[in-house]
Residue frames as a rotation matrix with the C-alpha (Angstrom) as fourth column:
MET 1
0.198 -0.693 0.694 10.20
0.946 -0.052 -0.321 54.47
0.258 0.719 0.645 108.57
THR 2
0.449 -0.141 -0.883 12.21
0.411 -0.845 0.344 57.59
-0.794 -0.517 -0.321 109.29
LEU 3
0.875 -0.176 -0.451 13.87
-0.432 -0.704 -0.563 60.22
-0.219 0.688 -0.692 107.15
ASN 4
-0.044 -0.995 0.090 17.18
-0.878 0.082 0.472 58.40
-0.477 -0.058 -0.877 107.61
ASP 5
-0.114 0.074 0.991 15.76
0.108 0.992 -0.062 55.19
-0.988 0.100 -0.121 106.10
ILE 6
0.783 0.571 -0.246 14.88
-0.146 -0.216 -0.965 56.76
-0.604 0.792 -0.086 102.74
PRO 7
0.168 -0.756 -0.632 18.42
-0.972 -0.236 0.024 56.75
-0.167 0.610 -0.774 101.22
ALA 8
-0.726 -0.421 0.543 18.77
-0.381 0.904 0.192 52.99
-0.572 -0.068 -0.817 101.78
LEU 9
0.158 0.865 0.477 15.33
0.282 0.423 -0.861 52.41
-0.946 0.270 -0.177 100.27
ASN 10
0.738 0.083 -0.669 16.28
-0.515 -0.571 -0.639 54.58
-0.435 0.817 -0.379 97.28
ALA 11
-0.325 -0.920 -0.219 19.55
-0.911 0.242 0.334 52.68
-0.254 0.307 -0.917 96.83
SER 12
-0.530 0.219 0.819 17.60
0.046 0.972 -0.230 49.42
-0.847 -0.084 -0.525 96.91
LEU 13
0.615 0.788 -0.022 15.27
0.088 -0.096 -0.992 50.74
-0.783 0.608 -0.128 94.20
ASN 14
0.416 -0.565 -0.713 18.30
-0.886 -0.429 -0.177 51.75
-0.206 0.705 -0.679 92.09
ALA 15
-0.643 -0.664 0.382 19.82
-0.590 0.747 0.306 48.29
-0.489 -0.029 -0.872 92.61
LEU 16
-0.084 0.709 0.700 16.56
0.287 0.690 -0.665 46.64
-0.954 0.145 -0.262 91.56
ALA 17
0.786 0.335 -0.520 16.36
-0.324 -0.492 -0.808 48.89
-0.527 0.803 -0.278 88.49
THR 18
-0.115 -0.922 -0.369 19.94
-0.951 -0.005 0.308 47.90
-0.286 0.386 -0.877 87.60
VAL 19
-0.677 -0.091 0.731 19.05
-0.092 0.995 0.039 44.21
-0.731 -0.041 -0.682 87.75
LEU 20
0.322 0.904 0.280 15.88
0.311 0.178 -0.934 44.77
-0.894 0.388 -0.224 85.70
ILE 21
0.612 -0.178 -0.770 17.72
-0.680 -0.617 -0.397 46.82
-0.404 0.767 -0.499 83.06
ALA 22
-0.501 -0.864 -0.046 20.45
-0.803 0.445 0.397 44.17
-0.322 0.236 -0.917 82.77
THR 23
-0.480 0.416 0.773 17.86
0.182 0.908 -0.377 41.39
-0.859 -0.040 -0.511 82.64
GLY 24
0.621 0.745 -0.242 15.90
-0.028 -0.288 -0.957 43.26
-0.783 0.601 -0.159 79.96
PHE 25
0.166 -0.675 -0.719 19.08
-0.945 -0.317 0.080 43.58
-0.282 0.666 -0.690 77.93
VAL 26
-0.790 -0.450 0.417 19.73
-0.374 0.892 0.255 39.84
-0.487 0.046 -0.872 78.17
PHE 27
-0.040 0.871 0.489 16.12
0.272 0.480 -0.834 39.10
-0.961 0.100 -0.256 77.22
ILE 28
0.728 0.342 -0.594 16.25
-0.413 -0.472 -0.778 41.20
-0.547 0.812 -0.202 74.04
LYS 29
-0.183 -0.887 -0.424 19.63
-0.963 0.075 0.257 39.76
-0.196 0.456 -0.868 73.07
THR 30
-0.868 -0.091 0.488 18.17
-0.094 0.995 0.018 36.25
-0.487 -0.031 -0.873 73.37
GLY 31
-0.861 0.504 -0.060 15.06
-0.075 -0.011 0.997 37.21
0.502 0.863 0.047 71.41
ASN 32
-0.396 0.745 -0.537 12.57
0.911 0.390 -0.131 37.10
0.112 -0.541 -0.833 74.28
LYS 33
-0.671 0.130 0.730 10.64
0.151 -0.940 0.306 40.28
0.726 0.315 0.611 73.43
VAL 34
0.434 0.901 -0.015 7.79
0.149 -0.056 0.987 39.64
0.888 -0.431 -0.159 75.91
ALA 35
0.509 -0.327 -0.796 10.16
0.861 0.201 0.468 39.22
0.007 -0.923 0.384 78.87
HIS 36
-0.619 -0.742 0.258 12.24
0.756 -0.652 -0.062 42.19
0.214 0.157 0.964 77.62
ARG 37
-0.254 0.622 0.741 9.15
0.057 -0.755 0.653 44.39
0.966 0.208 0.157 77.54
ALA 38
0.735 0.584 -0.344 8.08
0.324 0.143 0.935 43.32
0.595 -0.799 -0.084 81.04
SER 39
0.186 -0.765 -0.616 11.56
0.980 0.100 0.173 43.78
-0.071 -0.636 0.769 82.49
MET 40
-0.735 -0.520 0.435 12.14
0.588 -0.809 0.026 47.20
0.339 0.275 0.900 80.98
PHE 41
0.044 0.832 0.553 8.66
0.032 -0.554 0.832 48.46
0.998 -0.019 -0.051 81.81
THR 42
0.772 0.190 -0.607 9.16
0.562 0.241 0.791 47.33
0.297 -0.952 0.080 85.41
ALA 43
-0.263 -0.932 -0.251 12.59
0.964 -0.264 -0.031 49.02
-0.037 -0.250 0.967 85.45
GLY 44
-0.561 0.122 0.819 10.89
0.259 -0.913 0.314 52.23
0.786 0.389 0.480 84.32
ILE 45
0.564 0.821 0.088 8.32
0.083 -0.162 0.983 51.99
0.822 -0.547 -0.159 87.11
VAL 46
0.539 -0.446 -0.714 11.01
0.842 0.287 0.457 51.23
0.001 -0.848 0.530 89.71
SER 47
-0.570 -0.784 0.245 13.10
0.793 -0.603 -0.085 54.17
0.214 0.146 0.966 88.47
ALA 48
-0.192 0.597 0.779 10.06
0.033 -0.789 0.613 56.47
0.981 0.143 0.132 88.68
VAL 49
0.813 0.451 -0.369 9.35
0.336 0.155 0.929 55.30
0.476 -0.879 -0.026 92.24
PHE 50
-0.003 -0.905 -0.426 13.02
1.000 -0.015 0.024 55.96
-0.029 -0.426 0.904 93.04
LEU 51
-0.611 -0.249 0.751 12.69
0.440 -0.896 0.061 59.50
0.658 0.368 0.657 91.68
VAL 52
0.406 0.822 0.399 9.65
-0.058 -0.412 0.909 60.16
0.912 -0.393 -0.120 93.87
GLY 53
0.766 -0.162 -0.623 11.53
0.631 0.376 0.678 58.79
0.124 -0.912 0.390 96.90
TYR 54
-0.307 -0.950 0.062 14.62
0.938 -0.313 -0.150 60.84
0.162 0.012 0.987 96.11
LEU 55
-0.451 0.198 0.870 12.65
0.119 -0.953 0.279 64.08
0.884 0.229 0.406 95.73
THR 56
0.688 0.723 -0.072 10.60
0.103 0.000 0.995 63.30
0.719 -0.691 -0.075 98.85
HIS 57
0.389 -0.632 -0.670 13.80
0.921 0.278 0.272 62.79
0.014 -0.723 0.691 100.83
LYS 58
-0.618 -0.655 0.435 15.21
0.670 -0.728 -0.143 66.11
0.411 0.203 0.889 99.62
VAL 59
-0.064 0.688 0.723 12.00
-0.101 -0.725 0.682 67.98
0.993 -0.029 0.116 100.49
LEU 60
0.833 0.417 -0.364 11.65
0.266 0.276 0.924 66.37
0.486 -0.866 0.119 103.93
LYS 61
0.068 -0.899 -0.433 15.34
0.997 0.082 -0.013 66.88
0.047 -0.431 0.901 104.69
GLY 62
-0.615 -0.246 0.749 15.01
0.373 -0.928 0.001 70.54
0.694 0.280 0.663 103.70
MET 63
0.366 0.836 0.409 11.93
-0.141 -0.385 0.912 70.96
0.920 -0.391 -0.023 105.90
ALA 64
0.765 -0.116 -0.634 13.74
0.608 0.454 0.651 69.31
0.213 -0.883 0.418 108.84
ALA 65
-0.264 -0.964 -0.027 16.84
0.946 -0.254 -0.203 71.49
0.189 -0.080 0.979 108.35
GLY 66
0.329 0.434 -0.839 14.92
0.576 -0.796 -0.186 74.75
-0.749 -0.421 -0.512 108.25
ALA 67
0.979 0.137 0.152 15.23
0.204 -0.616 -0.761 77.77
-0.011 0.776 -0.631 106.02
GLY 68
0.669 -0.743 -0.031 18.67
-0.715 -0.632 -0.297 78.47
0.201 0.221 -0.954 104.64
GLU 69
0.158 -0.620 0.769 20.19
-0.570 0.579 0.583 75.14
-0.806 -0.530 -0.262 105.70
ALA 70
-0.496 -0.428 -0.755 21.98
-0.864 0.329 0.381 72.84
0.086 0.842 -0.533 103.24
VAL 71
0.503 0.758 0.415 19.99
-0.753 0.620 -0.221 69.76
-0.425 -0.201 0.883 102.28
HIS 72
0.526 -0.370 -0.766 22.73
-0.457 0.636 -0.622 67.77
0.717 0.677 0.166 100.56
THR 73
0.973 -0.228 0.019 24.63
0.130 0.620 0.774 65.03
-0.189 -0.751 0.633 102.35
GLN 74
0.483 -0.868 -0.114 28.29
-0.864 -0.493 0.102 65.78
-0.145 0.049 -0.988 102.96
PHE 75
0.776 -0.361 -0.517 30.90
0.046 0.850 -0.524 63.34
0.629 0.383 0.676 101.65
GLY 76
0.900 -0.368 0.234 33.42
-0.302 -0.139 0.943 62.30
-0.314 -0.919 -0.236 104.31
GLY 77
0.656 -0.678 0.332 36.18
0.738 0.668 -0.095 60.90
-0.158 0.307 0.938 102.10
GLU 78
0.628 -0.563 -0.537 39.53
-0.349 -0.820 0.453 62.63
-0.695 -0.097 -0.712 101.73
GLY 79
-0.377 -0.924 0.064 42.28
-0.273 0.177 0.946 62.60
-0.885 0.339 -0.319 99.12
ALA 80
-0.942 -0.126 -0.312 41.99
-0.331 0.181 0.926 60.76
-0.060 0.975 -0.212 95.82
ILE 81
-0.674 0.736 0.056 38.70
0.734 0.677 -0.056 59.08
-0.079 0.004 -0.997 96.73
ARG 82
-0.111 0.605 -0.789 37.12
0.263 -0.747 -0.610 62.52
-0.958 -0.275 -0.076 97.00
ILE 83
-0.540 -0.156 -0.827 38.00
-0.693 -0.475 0.542 63.21
-0.477 0.866 0.148 93.35
VAL 84
-0.976 0.202 -0.080 36.67
0.131 0.840 0.526 59.80
0.173 0.503 -0.847 92.32
TYR 85
-0.418 0.867 -0.270 33.43
0.754 0.165 -0.635 60.46
-0.506 -0.469 -0.723 94.21
TYR 86
-0.057 0.430 -0.901 32.83
-0.096 -0.901 -0.424 63.92
-0.994 0.062 0.093 92.76
VAL 87
-0.783 -0.195 -0.591 33.60
-0.601 -0.012 0.799 62.84
-0.163 0.981 -0.108 89.18
MET 88
-0.860 0.508 -0.057 31.15
0.486 0.847 0.215 59.96
0.157 0.157 -0.975 89.63
LEU 89
-0.268 0.796 -0.543 28.57
0.630 -0.281 -0.724 62.24
-0.728 -0.536 -0.426 91.24
ILE 90
-0.336 0.105 -0.936 28.78
-0.461 -0.885 0.066 64.94
-0.821 0.454 0.346 88.56
THR 91
-0.885 0.013 -0.466 28.47
-0.430 0.363 0.826 62.45
0.180 0.932 -0.316 85.70
HIS 92
-0.750 0.644 -0.154 25.67
0.659 0.704 -0.265 60.66
-0.062 -0.300 -0.952 87.56
VAL 93
-0.220 0.690 -0.689 23.65
0.307 -0.621 -0.721 63.85
-0.926 -0.371 -0.075 88.05
ILE 94
-0.481 -0.002 -0.877 24.08
-0.695 -0.608 0.383 65.11
-0.534 0.794 0.291 84.48
LEU 95
-0.902 0.112 -0.417 23.18
-0.230 0.694 0.682 61.74
0.366 0.711 -0.600 82.98
ALA 96
-0.672 0.708 -0.219 20.29
0.660 0.437 -0.611 61.23
-0.337 -0.555 -0.761 85.45
ILE 97
-0.247 0.560 -0.791 18.77
-0.248 -0.825 -0.507 64.49
-0.937 0.071 0.343 84.25
SER 98
-0.613 -0.045 -0.789 19.09
-0.786 -0.067 0.615 63.29
-0.081 0.997 0.005 80.66
ILE 99
-0.953 0.242 -0.181 17.40
0.193 0.949 0.249 59.93
0.232 0.203 -0.951 81.30
ALA 100
-0.487 0.828 -0.278 14.33
0.181 -0.216 -0.960 61.72
-0.854 -0.518 -0.045 82.63
TYR 101
0.155 0.481 -0.863 13.73
-0.811 -0.436 -0.389 62.51
-0.564 0.760 0.323 78.94
LEU 102
-0.512 -0.517 -0.686 15.57
-0.850 0.421 0.316 59.68
0.125 0.745 -0.655 77.18
VAL 103
-0.953 0.141 0.267 13.90
0.049 0.945 -0.323 56.72
-0.298 -0.295 -0.908 78.87
PRO 104
-0.046 0.999 -0.021 10.28
0.073 -0.018 -0.997 57.87
-0.996 -0.048 -0.072 78.34
ARG 105
0.154 0.050 -0.987 11.15
-0.892 -0.422 -0.161 58.83
-0.425 0.905 -0.020 74.74
THR 106
-0.791 -0.509 -0.338 12.62
-0.601 0.749 0.280 55.38
0.111 0.425 -0.899 74.09
PHE 107
-0.719 0.613 0.327 9.54
0.249 0.666 -0.703 53.75
-0.649 -0.424 -0.632 75.68
THR 108
0.081 0.800 -0.594 7.27
-0.427 -0.511 -0.746 55.89
-0.901 0.314 0.300 73.49
PHE 109
-0.330 -0.266 -0.906 8.81
-0.943 0.130 0.306 54.48
0.036 0.955 -0.294 70.34
ALA 110
-0.996 -0.063 -0.066 8.19
-0.058 0.996 -0.072 50.94
0.070 -0.068 -0.995 71.60
PHE 111
-0.476 0.880 -0.010 4.61
0.183 0.088 -0.979 51.70
-0.860 -0.468 -0.203 72.70
LYS 112
0.197 0.528 -0.826 3.88
-0.688 -0.526 -0.500 53.15
-0.698 0.667 0.260 69.25
GLY 113
0.720 0.063 0.691 5.37
0.261 0.898 -0.354 50.08
-0.643 0.435 0.630 67.55
ASP 114
0.842 -0.523 -0.130 8.25
-0.402 -0.448 -0.799 52.04
0.360 0.725 -0.588 65.97
PHE 115
0.882 -0.455 0.124 10.85
0.225 0.636 0.738 49.41
-0.415 -0.623 0.663 66.82
VAL 116
0.355 -0.781 0.514 13.43
0.769 -0.068 -0.636 50.77
0.531 0.621 0.576 64.37
SER 117
0.182 -0.245 0.952 13.55
-0.277 -0.942 -0.190 54.09
0.944 -0.229 -0.239 66.27
HIS 118
0.905 0.189 0.380 13.20
-0.414 0.199 0.888 52.29
0.092 -0.962 0.258 69.61
LYS 119
0.754 -0.657 0.019 16.23
0.650 0.750 0.119 50.12
-0.092 -0.077 0.993 68.87
ARG 120
0.142 -0.704 0.696 18.29
0.523 -0.544 -0.656 53.09
0.840 0.457 0.291 67.60
TRP 121
0.336 0.056 0.940 17.51
-0.567 -0.785 0.249 55.09
0.752 -0.616 -0.233 70.76
ALA 122
0.981 0.130 0.147 17.89
-0.195 0.571 0.797 52.12
0.020 -0.810 0.586 73.11
ARG 123
0.510 -0.858 -0.055 21.46
0.723 0.462 -0.513 51.55
0.466 0.222 0.856 71.92
VAL 124
-0.325 -0.579 0.747 22.32
0.057 -0.801 -0.596 54.98
0.944 -0.151 0.294 73.33
VAL 125
0.238 0.556 0.797 19.91
-0.725 -0.444 0.527 55.09
0.646 -0.703 0.297 76.28
PHE 126
0.826 0.133 -0.548 20.63
0.146 0.888 0.436 51.63
0.545 -0.440 0.714 77.70
PRO 127
-0.058 -0.908 -0.415 24.25
0.788 0.213 -0.577 52.31
0.612 -0.361 0.704 78.76
ILE 128
-0.569 -0.096 0.817 23.32
-0.230 -0.935 -0.270 55.73
0.789 -0.342 0.510 80.15
TRP 129
0.437 0.833 0.340 20.40
-0.652 0.033 0.758 54.37
0.620 -0.553 0.557 82.18
PHE 130
0.685 -0.262 -0.680 22.48
0.452 0.884 0.115 51.43
0.571 -0.386 0.724 83.38
TYR 131
-0.412 -0.904 0.116 25.34
0.524 -0.339 -0.782 53.76
0.746 -0.261 0.613 84.41
VAL 132
-0.330 0.365 0.871 22.95
-0.581 -0.806 0.117 56.06
0.744 -0.467 0.478 86.29
SER 133
0.746 0.657 -0.104 21.41
-0.355 0.526 0.772 53.11
0.563 -0.540 0.626 88.14
VAL 134
0.417 -0.679 -0.604 24.77
0.713 0.657 -0.245 51.60
0.563 -0.328 0.758 89.11
THR 135
-0.604 -0.716 0.351 26.29
0.357 -0.637 -0.683 54.92
0.713 -0.287 0.640 90.16
GLY 136
0.141 0.735 0.663 23.13
-0.560 -0.493 0.666 55.74
0.816 -0.465 0.342 92.13
VAL 137
0.890 0.111 -0.442 23.84
0.226 0.735 0.639 52.70
0.396 -0.669 0.630 94.28
LEU 138
0.000 -0.984 -0.179 27.53
0.855 0.093 -0.511 53.62
0.519 -0.153 0.841 94.52
VAL 139
-0.337 -0.063 0.940 26.70
-0.174 -0.976 -0.128 57.19
0.925 -0.207 0.318 95.59
TYR 140
0.727 0.644 0.238 24.64
-0.393 0.107 0.913 55.74
0.562 -0.758 0.331 98.47
PHE 141
0.737 -0.477 -0.479 27.53
0.637 0.727 0.255 53.50
0.227 -0.493 0.840 99.59
PHE 142
-0.278 -0.867 0.413 30.09
0.613 -0.491 -0.619 56.32
0.739 0.081 0.668 99.25
LEU 143
-0.248 0.241 0.938 27.93
-0.377 -0.916 0.136 58.72
0.892 -0.320 0.318 101.31
TYR 144
0.457 0.671 0.584 26.31
-0.790 0.004 0.614 56.50
0.410 -0.741 0.532 103.91
GLN 145
0.997 -0.036 -0.062 28.42
0.057 0.923 0.380 53.35
0.044 -0.382 0.923 104.29
TRP 146
0.457 -0.889 0.028 32.02
0.822 0.410 -0.395 53.75
0.340 0.204 0.918 103.20
TRP 147
-0.677 -0.729 0.102 32.85
0.660 -0.663 -0.354 57.46
0.326 -0.173 0.930 103.79
PRO 148
0.479 0.877 0.035 30.07
0.765 -0.436 0.474 59.10
0.432 -0.200 -0.880 105.82
ALA 149
-0.148 -0.462 0.875 30.77
-0.051 -0.880 -0.473 62.63
0.988 -0.115 0.106 106.97
ALA 150
-0.710 -0.118 -0.694 31.32
0.672 0.181 -0.718 63.13
0.210 -0.976 -0.049 110.70
HIS 151
0.220 0.871 0.440 28.30
0.477 -0.489 0.730 64.74
0.851 0.049 -0.523 112.33
């Protein structure tokens, strides 16, 4: 594995988290609490592994670039798609920061057996976490597959 392989791995983890979050939602809506718990807990683990991979990539990319060099990946799209990308990216980043608190807090309510609070929080956290997971995959495709910057 090389430094260039990490973004695809991270996108795969985000895609898996998206499937697990959606599956967990279906499970709870159909009353399967055991499967819901397993799916959401696994989504939390996958999201945490993603975060470690994302931060590792940023650190390694920074080390490879050297002091004072930019470590973010340039977006190669032009025109209207550039606006679409940056709106998606900004909302993704802001909401991703928030889920670093919201998801563990929501899990804590469930682990403590406070399902009234868990359900109240999950109604807000679920769409945010789902959006962050989906847009995480889209950011990868925008940057590395559909509109990569010329090197």
